[in-house]
Structure formats: structure tokens, C-alpha cells
Biotite code that builds the C-alpha atoms (Angstrom):
import biotite.structure as struc

atoms = struc.array([
    struc.Atom([15.716, -59.359, -44.102], chain_id="A", res_id=1, res_name="UNK", atom_name="CA", element="C"),
    struc.Atom([14.105, -55.736, -44.413], chain_id="A", res_id=2, res_name="UNK", atom_name="CA", element="C"),
    struc.Atom([11.163, -56.837, -41.663], chain_id="A", res_id=3, res_name="UNK", atom_name="CA", element="C"),
    struc.Atom([13.789, -58.223, -39.169], chain_id="A", res_id=4, res_name="UNK", atom_name="CA", element="C"),
    struc.Atom([15.772, -55.092, -39.879], chain_id="A", res_id=5, res_name="UNK", atom_name="CA", element="C"),
    struc.Atom([12.394, -52.953, -38.897], chain_id="A", res_id=6, res_name="UNK", atom_name="CA", element="C"),
    struc.Atom([12.113, -55.344, -35.910], chain_id="A", res_id=7, res_name="UNK", atom_name="CA", element="C"),
    struc.Atom([15.210, -54.910, -34.465], chain_id="A", res_id=8, res_name="UNK", atom_name="CA", element="C"),
    struc.Atom([15.429, -50.870, -35.029], chain_id="A", res_id=9, res_name="UNK", atom_name="CA", element="C"),
    struc.Atom([11.928, -51.242, -33.084], chain_id="A", res_id=10, res_name="UNK", atom_name="CA", element="C"),
    struc.Atom([13.515, -53.163, -30.482], chain_id="A", res_id=11, res_name="UNK", atom_name="CA", element="C"),
    struc.Atom([16.347, -51.021, -30.019], chain_id="A", res_id=12, res_name="UNK", atom_name="CA", element="C"),
    struc.Atom([13.820, -48.098, -29.822], chain_id="A", res_id=13, res_name="UNK", atom_name="CA", element="C"),
    struc.Atom([11.874, -49.563, -27.123], chain_id="A", res_id=14, res_name="UNK", atom_name="CA", element="C"),
    struc.Atom([8.484, -49.878, -28.829], chain_id="A", res_id=15, res_name="UNK", atom_name="CA", element="C"),
    struc.Atom([8.757, -53.650, -29.276], chain_id="A", res_id=16, res_name="UNK", atom_name="CA", element="C"),
    struc.Atom([9.887, -55.703, -26.088], chain_id="A", res_id=17, res_name="UNK", atom_name="CA", element="C"),
    struc.Atom([12.874, -57.572, -26.981], chain_id="A", res_id=18, res_name="UNK", atom_name="CA", element="C"),
    struc.Atom([11.728, -60.841, -25.611], chain_id="A", res_id=19, res_name="UNK", atom_name="CA", element="C"),
    struc.Atom([8.751, -60.755, -27.902], chain_id="A", res_id=20, res_name="UNK", atom_name="CA", element="C"),
    struc.Atom([11.066, -59.021, -30.846], chain_id="A", res_id=21, res_name="UNK", atom_name="CA", element="C"),
    struc.Atom([13.102, -61.971, -30.627], chain_id="A", res_id=22, res_name="UNK", atom_name="CA", element="C"),
    struc.Atom([10.784, -64.701, -30.832], chain_id="A", res_id=23, res_name="UNK", atom_name="CA", element="C"),
    struc.Atom([9.146, -63.275, -33.568], chain_id="A", res_id=24, res_name="UNK", atom_name="CA", element="C"),
    struc.Atom([12.618, -62.740, -35.548], chain_id="A", res_id=25, res_name="UNK", atom_name="CA", element="C"),
    struc.Atom([13.359, -66.617, -34.698], chain_id="A", res_id=26, res_name="UNK", atom_name="CA", element="C"),
    struc.Atom([10.208, -67.496, -36.146], chain_id="A", res_id=27, res_name="UNK", atom_name="CA", element="C"),
    struc.Atom([9.203, -69.048, -32.752], chain_id="A", res_id=28, res_name="UNK", atom_name="CA", element="C"),
    struc.Atom([5.773, -68.974, -31.204], chain_id="A", res_id=29, res_name="UNK", atom_name="CA", element="C"),
    struc.Atom([5.065, -68.417, -27.421], chain_id="A", res_id=30, res_name="UNK", atom_name="CA", element="C"),
    struc.Atom([3.821, -72.268, -26.845], chain_id="A", res_id=31, res_name="UNK", atom_name="CA", element="C"),
    struc.Atom([7.455, -73.365, -28.391], chain_id="A", res_id=32, res_name="UNK", atom_name="CA", element="C"),
    struc.Atom([9.367, -70.845, -26.383], chain_id="A", res_id=33, res_name="UNK", atom_name="CA", element="C"),
    struc.Atom([7.507, -72.200, -23.338], chain_id="A", res_id=34, res_name="UNK", atom_name="CA", element="C"),
    struc.Atom([8.595, -75.563, -24.058], chain_id="A", res_id=35, res_name="UNK", atom_name="CA", element="C"),
    struc.Atom([12.459, -74.903, -24.215], chain_id="A", res_id=36, res_name="UNK", atom_name="CA", element="C"),
    struc.Atom([12.385, -72.760, -21.203], chain_id="A", res_id=37, res_name="UNK", atom_name="CA", element="C"),
    struc.Atom([10.078, -74.580, -18.951], chain_id="A", res_id=38, res_name="UNK", atom_name="CA", element="C"),
    struc.Atom([7.974, -70.893, -18.272], chain_id="A", res_id=39, res_name="UNK", atom_name="CA", element="C"),
    struc.Atom([4.455, -70.489, -18.235], chain_id="A", res_id=40, res_name="UNK", atom_name="CA", element="C"),
    struc.Atom([2.593, -69.105, -20.983], chain_id="A", res_id=41, res_name="UNK", atom_name="CA", element="C"),
    struc.Atom([0.966, -66.849, -19.259], chain_id="A", res_id=42, res_name="UNK", atom_name="CA", element="C"),
    struc.Atom([4.116, -65.865, -17.102], chain_id="A", res_id=43, res_name="UNK", atom_name="CA", element="C"),
    struc.Atom([5.854, -65.423, -20.935], chain_id="A", res_id=44, res_name="UNK", atom_name="CA", element="C"),
    struc.Atom([2.651, -63.459, -21.855], chain_id="A", res_id=45, res_name="UNK", atom_name="CA", element="C"),
    struc.Atom([3.312, -60.936, -18.965], chain_id="A", res_id=46, res_name="UNK", atom_name="CA", element="C"),
    struc.Atom([7.202, -60.738, -20.015], chain_id="A", res_id=47, res_name="UNK", atom_name="CA", element="C"),
    struc.Atom([6.632, -59.684, -23.257], chain_id="A", res_id=48, res_name="UNK", atom_name="CA", element="C"),
    struc.Atom([4.846, -56.707, -22.460], chain_id="A", res_id=49, res_name="UNK", atom_name="CA", element="C"),
    struc.Atom([6.767, -53.514, -22.808], chain_id="A", res_id=50, res_name="UNK", atom_name="CA", element="C"),
    struc.Atom([7.876, -52.068, -19.671], chain_id="A", res_id=51, res_name="UNK", atom_name="CA", element="C"),
    struc.Atom([7.857, -55.886, -17.825], chain_id="A", res_id=52, res_name="UNK", atom_name="CA", element="C"),
    struc.Atom([10.861, -56.696, -15.485], chain_id="A", res_id=53, res_name="UNK", atom_name="CA", element="C"),
    struc.Atom([12.533, -59.928, -15.300], chain_id="A", res_id=54, res_name="UNK", atom_name="CA", element="C"),
    struc.Atom([15.545, -61.237, -13.033], chain_id="A", res_id=55, res_name="UNK", atom_name="CA", element="C"),
    struc.Atom([18.716, -62.265, -15.114], chain_id="A", res_id=56, res_name="UNK", atom_name="CA", element="C"),
    struc.Atom([18.349, -66.093, -14.533], chain_id="A", res_id=57, res_name="UNK", atom_name="CA", element="C"),
    struc.Atom([15.216, -65.990, -16.564], chain_id="A", res_id=58, res_name="UNK", atom_name="CA", element="C"),
    struc.Atom([16.540, -63.550, -19.422], chain_id="A", res_id=59, res_name="UNK", atom_name="CA", element="C"),
    struc.Atom([19.620, -66.269, -19.090], chain_id="A", res_id=60, res_name="UNK", atom_name="CA", element="C"),
    struc.Atom([17.353, -69.281, -19.974], chain_id="A", res_id=61, res_name="UNK", atom_name="CA", element="C"),
    struc.Atom([15.031, -67.150, -22.959], chain_id="A", res_id=62, res_name="UNK", atom_name="CA", element="C"),
    struc.Atom([18.566, -66.204, -24.634], chain_id="A", res_id=63, res_name="UNK", atom_name="CA", element="C"),
    struc.Atom([19.650, -69.712, -24.682], chain_id="A", res_id=64, res_name="UNK", atom_name="CA", element="C"),
    struc.Atom([16.631, -70.993, -26.262], chain_id="A", res_id=65, res_name="UNK", atom_name="CA", element="C"),
    struc.Atom([16.390, -68.380, -28.723], chain_id="A", res_id=66, res_name="UNK", atom_name="CA", element="C"),
    struc.Atom([19.933, -68.697, -29.361], chain_id="A", res_id=67, res_name="UNK", atom_name="CA", element="C"),
    struc.Atom([20.839, -65.262, -28.781], chain_id="A", res_id=68, res_name="UNK", atom_name="CA", element="C"),
    struc.Atom([23.289, -63.187, -26.273], chain_id="A", res_id=69, res_name="UNK", atom_name="CA", element="C"),
    struc.Atom([21.120, -62.626, -23.113], chain_id="A", res_id=70, res_name="UNK", atom_name="CA", element="C"),
    struc.Atom([22.443, -58.705, -23.239], chain_id="A", res_id=71, res_name="UNK", atom_name="CA", element="C"),
    struc.Atom([20.070, -58.565, -26.422], chain_id="A", res_id=72, res_name="UNK", atom_name="CA", element="C"),
    struc.Atom([17.056, -58.663, -24.284], chain_id="A", res_id=73, res_name="UNK", atom_name="CA", element="C"),
    struc.Atom([18.014, -56.371, -21.689], chain_id="A", res_id=74, res_name="UNK", atom_name="CA", element="C"),
    struc.Atom([15.983, -53.006, -22.221], chain_id="A", res_id=75, res_name="UNK", atom_name="CA", element="C"),
])
């Protein structure tokens, strides 16, 4: 899809936070990702800000919930 390619390019250009971008591409809202990962929505919202720093275990949980390689979530 054109939108997915554009969003992926924006993620790689660091214009969009990878967690937010991949969540949108997978068609998952924050509430659902929170349900899948056990992360509170307020925390997920902060994690989706550009420049946010995360620990690797949390990124692995999110990647698993999104069915992607954890490397895709690294800045």
C-alpha cells in the first residue's frame, strides 16, 4: 500500500516514532496494543513520542504484539 510505504519511509527518516508507525500500519489502536502488552495507555502514549527511550524487554513485548522484528522498533 502507498500509505504503508510512506509511513515506513517516515519511520526510517525518524519523522514518526517506530512504535506509533508500526501500530498504525498494523491497524491497531493504543487500547488494543495495551491489552496485548500489559502496558498502561499513559505509558504507551509517552513511548510513542519522538525521541522517547525504551528498554529492550519492553520493545520485545511490543514487537511480539505487533508481529514484527524488535529491530524495527529501534531508532
